[in-house]
N, C-alpha and C positions, 0 to 999 in steps of 0.2 A: 419444596424448594429445589431448583435445578442444581445438580452437582457442579461444583467449581472444578474444572478440569485440571487446574494447576495442582490441586491438593490430592495427595495419595489416599487420605482417609478423611471422613467427615467428623465434625465435632459430635460429642456424645450428649446424652440427655442430662448427665450429671452436671456438666458445665453450664448448660442452659438453666437448670434449676437454681444453681448457685448464683448465676448472674441476675436472674429475676428477683432473687431474695435480697440482693444488695445493689439496688440501682444507683445510689449515690456514689458508692465506692467505684463502681464500674464507670460512671460518668467522669470521675476524677482521673481514672486511668486512661479513659478515652481521650481526654484533653491532652494528657502527656503523649499519647500515641500520635495525635495529629501534629503536635509540635515537633516530635522526633521525625515524623515523616517529611515535614518541610525541611528539616535539617539534613536528612539523607539526600534529598533532591539537590539542595544547595552544595553539599559536600561533593557530589558527583560532578557538578558544574565546575567547581574550583579545582578538582583533581584532574579533570580532562578539559581544560579551557580551549584547546585547539580541535576538539572533536566536533566535526561538522554536524550541525543540526541538534546537538545535545541540549544546548541552552534554550533553543527554540521550544523544545518539548518540556524541559524540566523547570524552567522559570515560571510558566503559568501553573504547573503542577504544585510547586512550592507555595505560590500565592493562594491557591485553592485550599491547600492543607492548613494554612494559617487562618483562612476564613472559617474553616471548620473548627479550628481551635477556638477562635473567638466566639463562634456560635455555641459551642459546648460551655464555654465560660459564662456566657449570658444565661444559659439554662441553669447552671449551677447557682449563679447569683440570684436568679428568680426563686430558687428553692431555699435560699438562705444558707447556701454552702459555698465554700471557697476552695480554690486549688491549693493543694498541699503536697509535699513530697511523698512519694510512694516508692517502696523498694521494688525495683523492676524484676520481673520473672527471669528465669534463665534463658527463655526463648530467644531473645534478640542476640545475646552473646553466643549462644549455641550455634545459631545460623551464621553469625559473623565469623566464627571460627572455621567455617567451611569454605570461606573465601580464600582462594589460592593467592599466593604472594606476588608471583611474577605476572607480567603482562604478555599476551593479551588476556590470559585466563582471569586475571583479577577483575577486569572490567566486566566480562561476561558474568562472573559469579556475583558481582555487586549488583548488577541489574536484575538478575534472577532472584537473588535474596530479597531485594526491595519489592519485587513483584509478588513473591510468595507471601510476604507479610501483608501486603495489600489484599491478596486473595483470601487469606484467612480472616482478615478484618471484615471483608465483604460477606463472607460466609456466615460469620457470627452475627453481624448486624442484621442480616436477612432473617436469622433465627429469632432475634429479638424483635424485629419489626413484625414478625408473624405471631409471636407468642407472648410478648410482654403484656401484663394487665394494665400497665401505665399508658394511657392514651398519648400523653405528651412524648414519652420515650418511643413509642411505636412510630409516631410521626417523624421524630428526629432520625431514627435509624432508617426508616423507609426513604426519607429525603436524601440521605447520604449514599444510598446503595448504588445509584447510577455513577456517581463520582468514583466510588471505590472500584467498581468494575472497569471504568475507563482507565483508572490509574494502573492497575496491573496489566491491562491491555497495552498501555503505552510502554511499560517496561519490556513487555514481550516484543513489541515492534522494534524498539531500540536494539535489543539483543539480536533478533532475527536479521535485521538489516545489516548488522556488522559481522555476524558469525554464521549465518545461514540457518535454515530450519533444522537440519539434521543434528548439527552440533548443539544448537540451542535446546532442542527437545531432549537429547541424550543427557545433557548436564542438568536440565530441569528435573528429570526423573530421579537423578541421584540426590539432588538437593531436596526434593519433595520427601524422600525417605528420611533424610536428616531432620526435616521439619516435623515429620511424624514422631520421630524419636524424642524431639525436644518437647512435644506436647503429651508424651505418654506418661502414665502414672495417675495417682489420685491426689487430690488436694486435701492435705491434712488439716490446714488452718483456713477457715473461711475468710479471714482477713487478708489472705494472700491472693484472693480472687483478682484476676486481671483480664483484660480483653484477650491476652495471649497466655493465660495460665493453662495448666495441663487439663486435658479432657477431650480425648478423641476415641472413636470406635476403632479398635484394632481388629484386623482380619485374622482369624485363627488359621 
């Protein structure tokens, strides 16, 4: 699998093994992730209603995330499972805490954090598409890969167009280190497996 340039470090084999062992749990969390991703796009549209071109990009993105949400729900239903609440990992809140409060920094950070989450989702779906023994799940994750790659690309383009490549790259490098920290450690309880639970290869 090609390295996702947004990410400072790759996912480790422990996460992949845990994910393969609990496909239904991961699907339920995946559905929640798609729903939240749609909400992030809408939140940015409402926060910056006068930002030229933002809604043009984010409105279709939000619709696509909801289509993916519905797609995962259908797959769960076909397997006799249903969406249920899951405790979110610390990942999302840890990245949100990195977003600076004042503008224009807040918008740059919000775009890059959203893009980082999409990038990690893409990376992990690619691992599952290549390695899952479940044919149906391999097909699902493989089908979603192009969309996930396009999504983090869109967030990059929105940031670069507003802040320039140098500032965008510098801040992304800082946030990518925070993303690594948020995924560092070992999963002590297999029931806490999530699409964004801990499990990355740390460089010594």
